[in-house]
ChimeraX commands (.cxc) that place a marker at each C-alpha (Angstrom):
marker #1 position 137.00,70.14,127.82 radius 0.5
marker #1 position 138.17,73.10,125.76 radius 0.5
marker #1 position 136.70,76.52,126.01 radius 0.5
marker #1 position 135.64,78.24,122.97 radius 0.5
marker #1 position 135.66,81.33,122.36 radius 0.5
marker #1 position 138.54,82.43,124.60 radius 0.5
marker #1 position 137.70,84.60,127.38 radius 0.5
marker #1 position 139.60,87.58,125.72 radius 0.5
marker #1 position 139.36,90.83,127.52 radius 0.5
marker #1 position 142.08,92.82,125.92 radius 0.5
marker #1 position 143.13,92.68,122.18 radius 0.5
marker #1 position 146.31,94.12,120.67 radius 0.5
marker #1 position 146.60,94.71,116.97 radius 0.5
marker #1 position 149.80,95.27,114.86 radius 0.5
marker #1 position 151.43,94.62,111.40 radius 0.5
marker #1 position 155.02,93.26,110.79 radius 0.5
marker #1 position 157.01,93.87,107.52 radius 0.5
marker #1 position 158.73,91.36,105.66 radius 0.5
marker #1 position 159.29,90.78,101.81 radius 0.5
marker #1 position 159.28,88.07,99.21 radius 0.5
marker #1 position 161.92,87.95,96.43 radius 0.5
marker #1 position 162.72,91.49,96.41 radius 0.5
marker #1 position 161.79,94.67,98.08 radius 0.5
marker #1 position 158.94,96.80,96.86 radius 0.5
marker #1 position 160.93,99.57,95.35 radius 0.5
marker #1 position 162.74,97.02,92.94 radius 0.5
marker #1 position 159.50,95.34,91.71 radius 0.5
marker #1 position 157.99,96.01,88.40 radius 0.5
marker #1 position 154.20,96.31,87.93 radius 0.5
marker #1 position 153.85,92.70,86.71 radius 0.5
marker #1 position 155.63,91.23,89.86 radius 0.5
marker #1 position 152.57,91.07,91.96 radius 0.5
marker #1 position 153.70,88.24,94.20 radius 0.5
marker #1 position 157.07,89.97,95.00 radius 0.5
marker #1 position 157.74,92.84,97.25 radius 0.5
marker #1 position 156.71,93.93,100.39 radius 0.5
marker #1 position 154.39,91.58,102.53 radius 0.5
marker #1 position 152.74,92.50,105.94 radius 0.5
marker #1 position 151.46,90.14,108.62 radius 0.5
marker #1 position 148.45,91.59,110.38 radius 0.5
marker #1 position 148.19,90.06,113.75 radius 0.5
marker #1 position 145.88,90.24,116.88 radius 0.5
marker #1 position 146.78,88.75,120.30 radius 0.5
marker #1 position 145.45,88.40,123.81 radius 0.5
marker #1 position 148.02,90.02,125.86 radius 0.5
marker #1 position 146.94,88.16,129.11 radius 0.5
marker #1 position 147.30,84.60,127.49 radius 0.5
marker #1 position 149.68,85.85,124.60 radius 0.5
marker #1 position 147.11,83.87,122.43 radius 0.5
marker #1 position 147.29,84.73,118.71 radius 0.5
marker #1 position 143.66,85.35,117.98 radius 0.5
marker #1 position 144.04,86.11,114.30 radius 0.5
marker #1 position 146.60,86.17,111.66 radius 0.5
marker #1 position 146.33,87.62,108.18 radius 0.5
marker #1 position 149.36,87.73,105.75 radius 0.5
marker #1 position 149.23,89.91,102.58 radius 0.5
marker #1 position 149.70,93.44,101.38 radius 0.5
marker #1 position 149.26,96.47,103.67 radius 0.5
marker #1 position 145.63,97.28,102.60 radius 0.5
marker #1 position 142.55,98.35,104.06 radius 0.5
marker #1 position 141.06,95.08,103.01 radius 0.5
marker #1 position 143.39,92.93,105.02 radius 0.5
marker #1 position 142.84,95.24,108.04 radius 0.5
marker #1 position 139.10,94.54,107.70 radius 0.5
marker #1 position 139.87,90.81,107.51 radius 0.5
marker #1 position 141.73,90.55,110.84 radius 0.5
marker #1 position 139.34,92.68,112.83 radius 0.5
marker #1 position 136.35,90.74,111.56 radius 0.5
marker #1 position 138.23,87.59,112.16 radius 0.5
marker #1 position 138.83,88.41,115.80 radius 0.5
marker #1 position 135.15,89.79,116.12 radius 0.5
marker #1 position 134.08,86.17,114.94 radius 0.5
marker #1 position 136.49,84.25,117.11 radius 0.5
marker #1 position 135.38,86.19,120.12 radius 0.5
marker #1 position 131.73,85.73,119.22 radius 0.5
marker #1 position 131.23,89.64,119.08 radius 0.5
marker #1 position 132.22,90.40,122.71 radius 0.5
marker #1 position 132.21,94.09,123.36 radius 0.5
marker #1 position 133.54,94.39,126.78 radius 0.5
marker #1 position 137.03,94.64,125.76 radius 0.5
marker #1 position 139.99,97.05,125.49 radius 0.5
marker #1 position 141.66,97.12,121.94 radius 0.5
marker #1 position 144.95,98.60,121.48 radius 0.5
marker #1 position 147.09,99.31,118.37 radius 0.5
marker #1 position 149.56,101.78,116.64 radius 0.5
marker #1 position 148.36,104.78,114.99 radius 0.5
marker #1 position 147.81,103.03,111.69 radius 0.5
marker #1 position 144.53,104.85,110.75 radius 0.5
marker #1 position 142.76,101.83,108.81 radius 0.5
marker #1 position 142.17,100.17,112.21 radius 0.5
marker #1 position 139.76,102.87,113.33 radius 0.5
marker #1 position 137.78,102.48,110.30 radius 0.5
marker #1 position 137.62,98.67,110.48 radius 0.5
marker #1 position 136.86,98.50,114.14 radius 0.5
marker #1 position 134.06,101.19,113.72 radius 0.5
marker #1 position 132.37,99.27,110.91 radius 0.5
marker #1 position 132.79,95.94,112.37 radius 0.5
marker #1 position 131.73,96.60,116.01 radius 0.5
marker #1 position 129.54,99.46,115.41 radius 0.5
marker #1 position 125.72,99.51,114.99 radius 0.5
marker #1 position 124.13,101.77,112.22 radius 0.5
marker #1 position 121.59,104.11,113.63 radius 0.5
marker #1 position 119.95,107.46,112.52 radius 0.5
marker #1 position 121.04,110.23,114.84 radius 0.5
marker #1 position 118.37,112.10,116.89 radius 0.5
marker #1 position 117.15,115.37,115.27 radius 0.5
marker #1 position 118.56,118.41,116.86 radius 0.5
marker #1 position 116.49,120.96,118.50 radius 0.5
marker #1 position 115.87,123.89,116.10 radius 0.5
marker #1 position 115.26,124.49,112.47 radius 0.5
marker #1 position 116.54,122.29,109.58 radius 0.5
marker #1 position 115.98,118.95,108.16 radius 0.5
marker #1 position 116.10,115.73,110.17 radius 0.5
marker #1 position 119.32,113.49,109.49 radius 0.5
marker #1 position 118.67,110.80,107.00 radius 0.5
marker #1 position 122.23,109.00,106.83 radius 0.5
marker #1 position 122.98,106.48,109.45 radius 0.5
marker #1 position 126.12,106.68,111.43 radius 0.5
marker #1 position 128.09,104.08,113.52 radius 0.5
marker #1 position 127.26,103.84,117.04 radius 0.5
marker #1 position 129.95,102.17,119.11 radius 0.5
marker #1 position 129.32,100.02,122.09 radius 0.5
marker #1 position 129.58,101.74,125.39 radius 0.5
marker #1 position 131.51,98.95,126.91 radius 0.5
marker #1 position 134.27,98.97,124.09 radius 0.5
marker #1 position 137.33,101.09,124.26 radius 0.5
marker #1 position 139.87,101.60,121.42 radius 0.5
marker #1 position 143.22,103.16,122.16 radius 0.5
marker #1 position 146.40,104.03,120.26 radius 0.5
marker #1 position 149.97,104.21,120.76 radius 0.5
marker #1 position 151.82,106.53,118.51 radius 0.5
marker #1 position 155.59,106.59,118.51 radius 0.5
marker #1 position 157.70,109.36,116.99 radius 0.5
marker #1 position 161.31,108.76,115.93 radius 0.5
marker #1 position 164.45,110.67,115.68 radius 0.5
marker #1 position 167.58,109.21,113.99 radius 0.5
marker #1 position 165.82,105.77,113.98 radius 0.5
marker #1 position 165.37,105.93,117.87 radius 0.5
marker #1 position 162.01,106.53,119.74 radius 0.5
marker #1 position 161.88,110.14,120.88 radius 0.5
marker #1 position 158.38,110.38,122.32 radius 0.5
marker #1 position 155.12,108.25,122.66 radius 0.5
marker #1 position 151.78,109.67,122.36 radius 0.5
marker #1 position 148.84,107.58,123.82 radius 0.5
marker #1 position 145.20,108.37,122.65 radius 0.5
marker #1 position 141.80,107.30,123.42 radius 0.5
marker #1 position 139.75,106.77,120.20 radius 0.5
marker #1 position 136.55,105.17,121.36 radius 0.5
marker #1 position 135.50,104.92,125.05 radius 0.5
marker #1 position 135.85,107.40,127.95 radius 0.5
marker #1 position 138.98,107.87,130.09 radius 0.5
marker #1 position 137.32,106.43,133.31 radius 0.5
marker #1 position 136.45,103.33,131.31 radius 0.5
marker #1 position 139.87,102.87,129.99 radius 0.5
marker #1 position 141.31,103.18,133.47 radius 0.5
marker #1 position 138.99,100.88,134.84 radius 0.5
marker #1 position 139.73,98.17,132.11 radius 0.5
marker #1 position 143.68,98.68,132.81 radius 0.5
marker #1 position 143.05,98.34,136.63 radius 0.5
marker #1 position 141.36,94.83,135.92 radius 0.5
marker #1 position 143.98,93.59,133.51 radius 0.5
marker #1 position 146.43,91.15,134.64 radius 0.5
marker #1 position 149.20,92.39,132.56 radius 0.5
marker #1 position 148.77,96.14,131.42 radius 0.5
marker #1 position 149.03,99.01,133.67 radius 0.5
marker #1 position 149.16,101.54,130.82 radius 0.5
marker #1 position 148.05,101.92,127.12 radius 0.5
marker #1 position 150.65,99.86,125.24 radius 0.5
marker #1 position 151.19,97.40,122.29 radius 0.5
marker #1 position 154.24,95.78,123.98 radius 0.5
marker #1 position 152.89,92.22,123.98 radius 0.5
marker #1 position 152.04,92.14,120.37 radius 0.5
marker #1 position 155.23,93.64,119.53 radius 0.5
marker #1 position 157.06,90.93,121.65 radius 0.5
marker #1 position 155.14,88.25,119.76 radius 0.5
marker #1 position 156.46,89.82,116.44 radius 0.5
marker #1 position 159.90,89.61,117.74 radius 0.5
marker #1 position 159.49,85.86,118.84 radius 0.5
marker #1 position 158.05,85.08,115.18 radius 0.5
marker #1 position 161.01,86.75,113.55 radius 0.5
marker #1 position 163.44,84.53,115.67 radius 0.5
marker #1 position 161.44,81.30,114.81 radius 0.5
marker #1 position 160.79,82.12,111.22 radius 0.5
marker #1 position 164.30,82.73,109.35 radius 0.5
marker #1 position 162.52,84.06,106.36 radius 0.5
marker #1 position 161.64,87.27,108.43 radius 0.5
marker #1 position 164.94,87.87,110.03 radius 0.5
marker #1 position 166.23,91.42,108.75 radius 0.5
marker #1 position 169.31,91.97,106.76 radius 0.5
marker #1 position 169.98,88.26,105.75 radius 0.5
marker #1 position 169.80,86.11,102.52 radius 0.5
marker #1 position 167.27,83.91,104.19 radius 0.5
marker #1 position 164.05,85.95,102.88 radius 0.5
marker #1 position 161.25,84.09,100.99 radius 0.5
marker #1 position 161.53,83.69,97.32 radius 0.5
marker #1 position 158.11,82.32,96.89 radius 0.5
marker #1 position 154.91,83.87,98.07 radius 0.5
marker #1 position 153.03,80.51,98.67 radius 0.5
marker #1 position 155.83,78.92,100.89 radius 0.5
marker #1 position 156.15,82.32,102.54 radius 0.5
marker #1 position 152.41,82.29,103.71 radius 0.5
marker #1 position 152.40,78.61,104.52 radius 0.5
marker #1 position 155.20,78.58,106.79 radius 0.5
marker #1 position 154.04,81.96,108.43 radius 0.5
marker #1 position 150.86,80.33,109.23 radius 0.5
marker #1 position 152.65,77.17,110.49 radius 0.5
marker #1 position 154.92,79.07,112.74 radius 0.5
marker #1 position 152.05,81.05,114.24 radius 0.5
marker #1 position 149.93,77.92,114.94 radius 0.5
marker #1 position 152.69,76.25,116.57 radius 0.5
marker #1 position 153.42,79.16,118.91 radius 0.5
marker #1 position 149.89,78.93,120.14 radius 0.5
marker #1 position 150.09,75.27,120.78 radius 0.5
marker #1 position 153.75,74.05,120.93 radius 0.5
marker #1 position 155.83,77.10,122.40 radius 0.5
marker #1 position 155.98,77.64,126.06 radius 0.5
marker #1 position 156.25,81.41,126.85 radius 0.5
marker #1 position 158.94,82.02,129.55 radius 0.5
marker #1 position 156.35,84.59,131.41 radius 0.5
marker #1 position 153.44,82.34,131.21 radius 0.5
marker #1 position 152.75,79.48,133.97 radius 0.5
marker #1 position 150.03,77.58,135.59 radius 0.5
marker #1 position 149.85,76.29,139.21 radius 0.5
marker #1 position 149.90,72.59,139.46 radius 0.5
marker #1 position 150.17,71.02,142.99 radius 0.5
marker #1 position 151.57,74.13,144.33 radius 0.5
marker #1 position 154.29,74.39,141.52 radius 0.5
marker #1 position 154.69,76.79,138.63 radius 0.5
marker #1 position 154.43,74.74,135.37 radius 0.5
marker #1 position 155.47,76.74,132.26 radius 0.5
marker #1 position 152.49,76.44,129.55 radius 0.5
marker #1 position 151.71,77.69,125.91 radius 0.5
marker #1 position 149.40,80.48,125.06 radius 0.5
marker #1 position 146.77,77.92,124.21 radius 0.5
marker #1 position 146.99,76.35,127.66 radius 0.5
marker #1 position 146.88,79.70,129.38 radius 0.5
marker #1 position 143.70,80.52,127.27 radius 0.5
marker #1 position 142.27,77.13,128.34 radius 0.5
marker #1 position 142.06,76.09,124.72 radius 0.5
marker #1 position 144.33,73.11,125.36 radius 0.5
marker #1 position 145.42,70.86,128.31 radius 0.5
marker #1 position 148.99,70.07,127.39 radius 0.5
marker #1 position 152.11,71.25,125.39 radius 0.5
marker #1 position 151.67,69.80,121.75 radius 0.5
marker #1 position 154.70,68.32,120.17 radius 0.5
marker #1 position 155.46,69.45,116.66 radius 0.5
marker #1 position 154.51,66.04,115.40 radius 0.5
marker #1 position 151.18,65.93,117.08 radius 0.5
marker #1 position 150.49,69.48,115.68 radius 0.5
marker #1 position 151.36,68.85,111.92 radius 0.5
marker #1 position 149.49,65.45,111.89 radius 0.5
marker #1 position 146.24,66.65,113.54 radius 0.5
marker #1 position 143.43,67.86,111.24 radius 0.5
marker #1 position 143.23,71.47,112.38 radius 0.5
marker #1 position 140.36,72.51,109.93 radius 0.5
marker #1 position 137.09,70.83,110.02 radius 0.5
marker #1 position 134.86,72.05,107.21 radius 0.5
marker #1 position 131.20,72.20,108.32 radius 0.5
marker #1 position 128.14,74.06,106.88 radius 0.5
marker #1 position 127.96,77.84,106.85 radius 0.5
marker #1 position 125.43,79.32,109.27 radius 0.5
marker #1 position 124.16,82.75,107.98 radius 0.5
marker #1 position 122.88,85.54,110.02 radius 0.5
marker #1 position 123.63,83.77,113.49 radius 0.5
marker #1 position 122.71,86.25,116.35 radius 0.5
marker #1 position 125.39,87.58,118.62 radius 0.5
marker #1 position 124.99,88.57,122.29 radius 0.5
marker #1 position 124.36,92.20,121.25 radius 0.5
marker #1 position 121.48,91.23,119.07 radius 0.5
marker #1 position 123.45,91.96,115.72 radius 0.5
marker #1 position 123.47,89.36,112.85 radius 0.5
marker #1 position 126.60,88.64,110.89 radius 0.5
marker #1 position 127.37,85.74,108.63 radius 0.5
marker #1 position 129.78,83.38,110.19 radius 0.5
marker #1 position 130.80,79.67,109.79 radius 0.5
marker #1 position 130.72,76.85,112.09 radius 0.5
marker #1 position 134.35,76.00,111.84 radius 0.5
marker #1 position 134.86,76.23,115.68 radius 0.5
marker #1 position 137.11,73.35,115.36 radius 0.5
marker #1 position 139.54,75.43,113.30 radius 0.5
marker #1 position 142.72,76.63,115.25 radius 0.5
marker #1 position 144.66,77.95,112.43 radius 0.5
marker link #1:1,2 radius 0.2
marker link #1:2,3 radius 0.2
marker link #1:3,4 radius 0.2
marker link #1:4,5 radius 0.2
marker link #1:5,6 radius 0.2
marker link #1:6,7 radius 0.2
marker link #1:7,8 radius 0.2
marker link #1:8,9 radius 0.2
marker link #1:9,10 radius 0.2
marker link #1:10,11 radius 0.2
marker link #1:11,12 radius 0.2
marker link #1:12,13 radius 0.2
marker link #1:13,14 radius 0.2
marker link #1:14,15 radius 0.2
marker link #1:15,16 radius 0.2
marker link #1:16,17 radius 0.2
marker link #1:17,18 radius 0.2
marker link #1:18,19 radius 0.2
marker link #1:19,20 radius 0.2
marker link #1:20,21 radius 0.2
marker link #1:21,22 radius 0.2
marker link #1:22,23 radius 0.2
marker link #1:23,24 radius 0.2
marker link #1:24,25 radius 0.2
marker link #1:25,26 radius 0.2
marker link #1:26,27 radius 0.2
marker link #1:27,28 radius 0.2
marker link #1:28,29 radius 0.2
marker link #1:29,30 radius 0.2
marker link #1:30,31 radius 0.2
marker link #1:31,32 radius 0.2
marker link #1:32,33 radius 0.2
marker link #1:33,34 radius 0.2
marker link #1:34,35 radius 0.2
marker link #1:35,36 radius 0.2
marker link #1:36,37 radius 0.2
marker link #1:37,38 radius 0.2
marker link #1:38,39 radius 0.2
marker link #1:39,40 radius 0.2
marker link #1:40,41 radius 0.2
marker link #1:41,42 radius 0.2
marker link #1:42,43 radius 0.2
marker link #1:43,44 radius 0.2
marker link #1:44,45 radius 0.2
marker link #1:45,46 radius 0.2
marker link #1:46,47 radius 0.2
marker link #1:47,48 radius 0.2
marker link #1:48,49 radius 0.2
marker link #1:49,50 radius 0.2
marker link #1:50,51 radius 0.2
marker link #1:51,52 radius 0.2
marker link #1:52,53 radius 0.2
marker link #1:53,54 radius 0.2
marker link #1:54,55 radius 0.2
marker link #1:55,56 radius 0.2
marker link #1:56,57 radius 0.2
marker link #1:57,58 radius 0.2
marker link #1:58,59 radius 0.2
marker link #1:59,60 radius 0.2
marker link #1:60,61 radius 0.2
marker link #1:61,62 radius 0.2
marker link #1:62,63 radius 0.2
marker link #1:63,64 radius 0.2
marker link #1:64,65 radius 0.2
marker link #1:65,66 radius 0.2
marker link #1:66,67 radius 0.2
marker link #1:67,68 radius 0.2
marker link #1:68,69 radius 0.2
marker link #1:69,70 radius 0.2
marker link #1:70,71 radius 0.2
marker link #1:71,72 radius 0.2
marker link #1:72,73 radius 0.2
marker link #1:73,74 radius 0.2
marker link #1:74,75 radius 0.2
marker link #1:75,76 radius 0.2
marker link #1:76,77 radius 0.2
marker link #1:77,78 radius 0.2
marker link #1:78,79 radius 0.2
marker link #1:79,80 radius 0.2
marker link #1:80,81 radius 0.2
marker link #1:81,82 radius 0.2
marker link #1:82,83 radius 0.2
marker link #1:83,84 radius 0.2
marker link #1:84,85 radius 0.2
marker link #1:85,86 radius 0.2
marker link #1:86,87 radius 0.2
marker link #1:87,88 radius 0.2
marker link #1:88,89 radius 0.2
marker link #1:89,90 radius 0.2
marker link #1:90,91 radius 0.2
marker link #1:91,92 radius 0.2
marker link #1:92,93 radius 0.2
marker link #1:93,94 radius 0.2
marker link #1:94,95 radius 0.2
marker link #1:95,96 radius 0.2
marker link #1:96,97 radius 0.2
marker link #1:97,98 radius 0.2
marker link #1:98,99 radius 0.2
marker link #1:99,100 radius 0.2
marker link #1:100,101 radius 0.2
marker link #1:101,102 radius 0.2
marker link #1:102,103 radius 0.2
marker link #1:103,104 radius 0.2
marker link #1:104,105 radius 0.2
marker link #1:105,106 radius 0.2
marker link #1:106,107 radius 0.2
marker link #1:107,108 radius 0.2
marker link #1:108,109 radius 0.2
marker link #1:109,110 radius 0.2
marker link #1:110,111 radius 0.2
marker link #1:111,112 radius 0.2
marker link #1:112,113 radius 0.2
marker link #1:113,114 radius 0.2
marker link #1:114,115 radius 0.2
marker link #1:115,116 radius 0.2
marker link #1:116,117 radius 0.2
marker link #1:117,118 radius 0.2
marker link #1:118,119 radius 0.2
marker link #1:119,120 radius 0.2
marker link #1:120,121 radius 0.2
marker link #1:121,122 radius 0.2
marker link #1:122,123 radius 0.2
marker link #1:123,124 radius 0.2
marker link #1:124,125 radius 0.2
marker link #1:125,126 radius 0.2
marker link #1:126,127 radius 0.2
marker link #1:127,128 radius 0.2
marker link #1:128,129 radius 0.2
marker link #1:129,130 radius 0.2
marker link #1:130,131 radius 0.2
marker link #1:131,132 radius 0.2
marker link #1:132,133 radius 0.2
marker link #1:133,134 radius 0.2
marker link #1:134,135 radius 0.2
marker link #1:135,136 radius 0.2
marker link #1:136,137 radius 0.2
marker link #1:137,138 radius 0.2
marker link #1:138,139 radius 0.2
marker link #1:139,140 radius 0.2
marker link #1:140,141 radius 0.2
marker link #1:141,142 radius 0.2
marker link #1:142,143 radius 0.2
marker link #1:143,144 radius 0.2
marker link #1:144,145 radius 0.2
marker link #1:145,146 radius 0.2
marker link #1:146,147 radius 0.2
marker link #1:147,148 radius 0.2
marker link #1:148,149 radius 0.2
marker link #1:149,150 radius 0.2
marker link #1:150,151 radius 0.2
marker link #1:151,152 radius 0.2
marker link #1:152,153 radius 0.2
marker link #1:153,154 radius 0.2
marker link #1:154,155 radius 0.2
marker link #1:155,156 radius 0.2
marker link #1:156,157 radius 0.2
marker link #1:157,158 radius 0.2
marker link #1:158,159 radius 0.2
marker link #1:159,160 radius 0.2
marker link #1:160,161 radius 0.2
marker link #1:161,162 radius 0.2
marker link #1:162,163 radius 0.2
marker link #1:163,164 radius 0.2
marker link #1:164,165 radius 0.2
marker link #1:165,166 radius 0.2
marker link #1:166,167 radius 0.2
marker link #1:167,168 radius 0.2
marker link #1:168,169 radius 0.2
marker link #1:169,170 radius 0.2
marker link #1:170,171 radius 0.2
marker link #1:171,172 radius 0.2
marker link #1:172,173 radius 0.2
marker link #1:173,174 radius 0.2
marker link #1:174,175 radius 0.2
marker link #1:175,176 radius 0.2
marker link #1:176,177 radius 0.2
marker link #1:177,178 radius 0.2
marker link #1:178,179 radius 0.2
marker link #1:179,180 radius 0.2
marker link #1:180,181 radius 0.2
marker link #1:181,182 radius 0.2
marker link #1:182,183 radius 0.2
marker link #1:183,184 radius 0.2
marker link #1:184,185 radius 0.2
marker link #1:185,186 radius 0.2
marker link #1:186,187 radius 0.2
marker link #1:187,188 radius 0.2
marker link #1:188,189 radius 0.2
marker link #1:189,190 radius 0.2
marker link #1:190,191 radius 0.2
marker link #1:191,192 radius 0.2
marker link #1:192,193 radius 0.2
marker link #1:193,194 radius 0.2
marker link #1:194,195 radius 0.2
marker link #1:195,196 radius 0.2
marker link #1:196,197 radius 0.2
marker link #1:197,198 radius 0.2
marker link #1:198,199 radius 0.2
marker link #1:199,200 radius 0.2
marker link #1:200,201 radius 0.2
marker link #1:201,202 radius 0.2
marker link #1:202,203 radius 0.2
marker link #1:203,204 radius 0.2
marker link #1:204,205 radius 0.2
marker link #1:205,206 radius 0.2
marker link #1:206,207 radius 0.2
marker link #1:207,208 radius 0.2
marker link #1:208,209 radius 0.2
marker link #1:209,210 radius 0.2
marker link #1:210,211 radius 0.2
marker link #1:211,212 radius 0.2
marker link #1:212,213 radius 0.2
marker link #1:213,214 radius 0.2
marker link #1:214,215 radius 0.2
marker link #1:215,216 radius 0.2
marker link #1:216,217 radius 0.2
marker link #1:217,218 radius 0.2
marker link #1:218,219 radius 0.2
marker link #1:219,220 radius 0.2
marker link #1:220,221 radius 0.2
marker link #1:221,222 radius 0.2
marker link #1:222,223 radius 0.2
marker link #1:223,224 radius 0.2
marker link #1:224,225 radius 0.2
marker link #1:225,226 radius 0.2
marker link #1:226,227 radius 0.2
marker link #1:227,228 radius 0.2
marker link #1:228,229 radius 0.2
marker link #1:229,230 radius 0.2
marker link #1:230,231 radius 0.2
marker link #1:231,232 radius 0.2
marker link #1:232,233 radius 0.2
marker link #1:233,234 radius 0.2
marker link #1:234,235 radius 0.2
marker link #1:235,236 radius 0.2
marker link #1:236,237 radius 0.2
marker link #1:237,238 radius 0.2
marker link #1:238,239 radius 0.2
marker link #1:239,240 radius 0.2
marker link #1:240,241 radius 0.2
marker link #1:241,242 radius 0.2
marker link #1:242,243 radius 0.2
marker link #1:243,244 radius 0.2
marker link #1:244,245 radius 0.2
marker link #1:245,246 radius 0.2
marker link #1:246,247 radius 0.2
marker link #1:247,248 radius 0.2
marker link #1:248,249 radius 0.2
marker link #1:249,250 radius 0.2
marker link #1:250,251 radius 0.2
marker link #1:251,252 radius 0.2
marker link #1:252,253 radius 0.2
marker link #1:253,254 radius 0.2
marker link #1:254,255 radius 0.2
marker link #1:255,256 radius 0.2
marker link #1:256,257 radius 0.2
marker link #1:257,258 radius 0.2
marker link #1:258,259 radius 0.2
marker link #1:259,260 radius 0.2
marker link #1:260,261 radius 0.2
marker link #1:261,262 radius 0.2
marker link #1:262,263 radius 0.2
marker link #1:263,264 radius 0.2
marker link #1:264,265 radius 0.2
marker link #1:265,266 radius 0.2
marker link #1:266,267 radius 0.2
marker link #1:267,268 radius 0.2
marker link #1:268,269 radius 0.2
marker link #1:269,270 radius 0.2
marker link #1:270,271 radius 0.2
marker link #1:271,272 radius 0.2
marker link #1:272,273 radius 0.2
marker link #1:273,274 radius 0.2
marker link #1:274,275 radius 0.2
marker link #1:275,276 radius 0.2
marker link #1:276,277 radius 0.2
marker link #1:277,278 radius 0.2
marker link #1:278,279 radius 0.2
marker link #1:279,280 radius 0.2
marker link #1:280,281 radius 0.2
marker link #1:281,282 radius 0.2
view
């Protein structure tokens, strides 16, 4: 029996650059489908499972899409540690998606009571960032910051993590590297770049899905009869029981369209519109 949603306790966000046709600086205003393209990606570091993948321009809208998709796929779980680089739209998106609107309490003393609601973040959620500074194309320093959550809670979550012992984005960056190796359209400084946006996005989605179900990660394994057996991220997350072949994957109906359930309650009591497409693995 497949488990859904995955038991994610840690999430890492990142965005990866590529381009279609020509680089952004060489594009005219009418060439909307050419230029820089960014892959917004979210992974579970413990299983290496890609939780969400949103290709497109580097916009706040796409940042919202990947954060909202992760929220939906994990059923609004709040007891998690979220990590990203210092790309500021992540903070805005995480605060709006995970936060709850509330009127702050009136302060003691003269003055009018507050009327505008503010986002109140869940106490169990932690969001941290990793900011890298460069000198001559090399990392000169790394600054780690806690955006949401307390230092004690972040330390506790790191101690309970099976893979992380410090604030990092190393695992999502490694997935980005694997994706570049598997998708020649994203290899830097070659003539293999995409010439068509539709094919670019389609192949990007296919490679990511195959990574989850068909690719055995070298550092992932399960214990079977006392022996280590290499497994895929989907197997590590207990979403699959075997390594899928490419033929099996491309012929399996990965998306089952069902009715939309509006205002489905989440464990925290909040209500968000989501669909019943739990059979979708893309």
